C-alpha positions as CSV (number, residue, x, y, z in Angstrom):
1,X,-93.5,44.8,11.7
2,X,-96.9,45.9,13.0
3,X,-97.7,49.4,14.1
4,X,-98.2,49.5,17.9
5,X,-101.8,49.2,18.8
6,X,-104.2,50.8,21.3
7,X,-102.9,50.8,24.8
8,X,-99.4,50.2,23.8
9,X,-97.0,52.5,25.7
10,X,-95.0,52.8,22.5
11,X,-97.9,53.8,20.4
12,X,-98.0,57.0,18.3
13,X,-100.9,59.1,19.6
14,X,-102.3,59.9,16.2
15,X,-105.6,61.4,17.5
16,X,-103.6,64.1,19.3
17,X,-101.5,65.1,16.2
18,X,-102.2,67.4,13.4
19,X,-103.0,66.0,10.0
20,X,-99.5,66.8,8.7
21,X,-97.9,65.2,11.7
22,X,-100.0,62.1,11.3
23,X,-99.1,61.8,7.7
24,X,-95.4,62.1,8.4
25,X,-95.5,59.6,11.2
26,X,-97.4,57.1,9.1
27,X,-94.8,57.2,6.4
28,X,-92.6,55.5,8.9
29,X,-94.9,53.4,11.0
30,X,-96.9,51.8,8.2
31,X,-93.9,50.0,6.8
32,X,-90.7,50.6,8.9
33,X,-87.4,49.2,7.6
34,X,-86.5,48.2,11.1
35,X,-87.2,48.8,14.8
36,X,-84.3,49.2,17.2
37,X,-84.6,49.4,21.0
38,X,-82.5,51.1,23.6
39,X,-82.8,48.8,26.6
40,X,-83.9,50.2,30.0
41,X,-81.0,52.1,31.5
42,X,-80.6,53.8,34.9
43,X,-80.0,57.5,35.1
44,X,-78.2,58.4,38.3
45,X,-79.8,61.8,38.6
46,X,-83.1,63.4,39.5
47,X,-86.0,63.1,37.1
48,X,-86.4,66.9,36.8
49,X,-82.8,67.3,35.7
50,X,-83.2,64.7,33.0
51,X,-86.4,66.2,31.8
52,X,-84.8,69.6,31.6
53,X,-82.0,68.3,29.5
54,X,-84.3,66.4,27.1
55,X,-86.4,69.5,26.7
56,X,-83.3,71.6,26.0
57,X,-81.3,69.4,23.6
58,X,-79.2,72.2,22.0
59,X,-78.0,73.1,25.5
60,X,-77.4,69.4,26.4
61,X,-75.3,68.8,23.2
62,X,-73.5,72.1,23.7
63,X,-72.4,71.1,27.2
64,X,-70.8,67.9,25.8
65,X,-69.1,69.7,23.0
66,X,-67.6,72.2,25.5
67,X,-66.4,69.2,27.6
68,X,-64.8,67.7,24.5
69,X,-66.9,64.5,24.8
70,X,-69.0,64.9,21.6
71,X,-69.0,66.6,18.2
72,X,-72.7,66.3,18.0
73,X,-74.5,69.6,17.2
74,X,-78.1,70.3,17.8
75,X,-79.7,73.6,16.9
76,X,-83.2,75.1,16.6
77,X,-84.3,75.7,13.1
78,X,-86.6,78.6,13.9
79,X,-89.7,76.6,12.8
80,X,-90.3,74.6,16.0
81,X,-87.9,71.9,15.1
82,X,-84.2,70.9,15.6
83,X,-81.3,70.3,13.2
84,X,-79.0,67.4,14.1
85,X,-75.4,67.0,12.8
86,X,-73.0,64.5,14.1
87,X,-70.2,65.4,11.7
88,X,-70.0,61.7,10.8
89,X,-72.6,61.4,8.1
90,X,-75.8,62.2,9.9
91,X,-77.7,65.4,9.1
92,X,-81.4,65.5,9.9
93,X,-84.3,67.6,11.1
94,X,-86.2,66.5,14.1
95,X,-89.7,67.5,15.2
96,X,-91.2,66.8,18.6
97,X,-94.6,65.4,17.8
98,X,-95.8,64.9,21.3
99,X,-94.6,65.5,24.8
100,X,-96.3,63.8,27.8
101,X,-95.2,63.2,31.3
102,X,-92.3,60.7,31.0
103,X,-92.6,60.4,27.3
104,X,-91.4,62.1,24.1
105,X,-92.4,61.2,20.5
106,X,-90.1,62.5,17.8
107,X,-90.2,62.4,14.0
108,X,-87.0,62.9,12.0
109,X,-86.1,63.1,8.4
110,X,-82.6,63.4,6.9
111,X,-79.5,61.7,5.5
112,X,-77.7,58.8,7.1
113,X,-74.3,57.4,6.2
114,X,-74.7,53.6,6.0
115,X,-71.1,52.7,5.7
116,X,-70.5,50.2,2.8
117,X,-74.1,50.8,1.7
118,X,-73.3,54.5,1.1
119,X,-75.7,57.3,2.1
120,X,-79.5,57.1,2.2
121,X,-82.4,59.3,3.1
122,X,-84.2,58.1,6.1
123,X,-87.2,58.9,8.3
124,X,-87.8,57.8,11.8
125,X,-90.2,57.9,14.8
126,X,-88.4,57.8,18.1
127,X,-90.3,57.2,21.3
128,X,-88.4,57.9,24.6
129,X,-89.9,56.9,28.0
130,X,-88.7,57.6,31.5
131,X,-90.0,56.5,34.9
132,X,-88.8,56.0,38.4
133,X,-88.5,52.2,39.2
134,X,-87.9,51.4,42.9
135,X,-86.6,54.9,43.4
136,X,-84.2,54.9,40.4
137,X,-84.8,56.9,37.3
138,X,-84.9,54.6,34.2
139,X,-85.0,55.6,30.5
140,X,-85.7,53.4,27.5
141,X,-86.4,54.1,23.8
142,X,-87.4,52.7,20.5
143,X,-86.7,54.0,17.0
144,X,-88.8,53.0,14.1
145,X,-86.8,53.7,10.9
146,X,-87.7,53.9,7.3
147,X,-84.6,54.0,5.2
148,X,-85.0,54.8,1.5
149,X,-82.3,52.8,-0.3
150,X,-82.7,50.7,-3.4
151,X,-79.6,48.7,-2.4
152,X,-81.1,48.0,1.0
153,X,-84.3,46.8,-0.5
154,X,-82.5,43.9,-2.1
155,X,-79.8,43.5,0.5
156,X,-79.3,40.3,2.5
157,X,-80.3,40.0,6.1
158,X,-76.7,40.7,7.1
159,X,-76.9,44.1,5.5
160,X,-80.1,44.9,7.4
161,X,-78.2,44.0,10.6
162,X,-75.6,46.6,9.6
163,X,-78.3,49.2,9.0
164,X,-79.9,48.4,12.4
165,X,-76.5,49.0,14.0
166,X,-76.1,52.4,12.4
167,X,-79.6,53.4,13.4
168,X,-78.9,52.3,17.0
169,X,-75.6,54.3,17.1
170,X,-77.0,57.4,15.5
171,X,-80.5,57.7,16.8
172,X,-79.9,57.3,20.5
173,X,-77.0,59.8,20.8
174,X,-79.2,62.6,22.2
175,X,-80.8,60.3,24.8
176,X,-77.4,59.2,26.0
177,X,-76.2,62.8,26.0
178,X,-79.1,63.7,28.3
179,X,-78.2,60.9,30.6
180,X,-74.5,61.8,30.7
181,X,-75.1,65.5,31.5
182,X,-77.8,64.6,34.1
183,X,-75.3,62.4,35.9
184,X,-72.6,65.1,35.7
185,X,-75.1,67.4,37.2
186,X,-75.9,65.0,40.0
187,X,-72.2,64.7,40.9
188,X,-71.5,68.5,41.0
189,X,-73.9,70.9,39.3
190,X,-71.9,73.9,40.5
191,X,-68.7,72.6,38.9
192,X,-70.4,71.8,35.7
193,X,-72.0,75.2,35.5
194,X,-68.6,76.9,36.1
195,X,-66.9,74.8,33.6
196,X,-69.2,75.6,30.7
197,X,-70.0,79.2,31.6
198,X,-69.0,81.5,28.7
199,X,-68.8,78.6,26.2
200,X,-69.8,79.5,22.6
201,X,-71.5,76.1,22.5
202,X,-73.8,76.8,25.4
203,X,-76.8,79.2,25.4
204,X,-76.2,81.6,28.2
205,X,-79.9,82.0,29.0
206,X,-80.5,78.3,29.3
207,X,-77.4,77.9,31.4
208,X,-78.7,80.6,33.8
209,X,-82.0,78.7,34.0
210,X,-80.0,75.5,34.7
211,X,-78.1,77.4,37.5
212,X,-81.4,78.6,39.1
213,X,-82.9,75.2,39.1
214,X,-80.1,72.9,40.0
215,X,-77.1,74.7,41.4
216,X,-77.4,75.1,45.2
């Protein structure tokens, strides 16, 4: 699988990254195990709501935990990154490499549970894109994954398909979470605010910012 080239909207902007960031991204992009796409999906909400939720992932995940719709935890690690734990075999650190208008480029490194293949260490580059198409906000994403597993290296194509399924399920959860909370906000931002206010899973300062921007 080739690394995206110049002019490709999925390309990693190496020239805009630090040397350390470039090195980490190339460990994935030079020889990814697989590439998995999240097809273009409508988000029935305003772009500014979705962007806020993508930029405040611990808050977004916390809202869904409070609503009982997810066990996924996202927290800040104090070093500019995030810690992800889905309590189902995925634990990783994520770093936002680049944030542009309508685009996020993430690098992750951590452990995946690959079902019958056991656990493996994996790295990924995740590119998320959003844009309004004919007045409707759309989101799409790609994950380039490098899974370090001796068994996988010799596995049959069917096994690789299993791995791609795991990557799809695990890597796009936070994107789907942002879409879900954005659509709940569009339906009734005030009700959502009241429901999660005081929750131990939701940062009170971020919730207050959410109220100021979106509850009218």
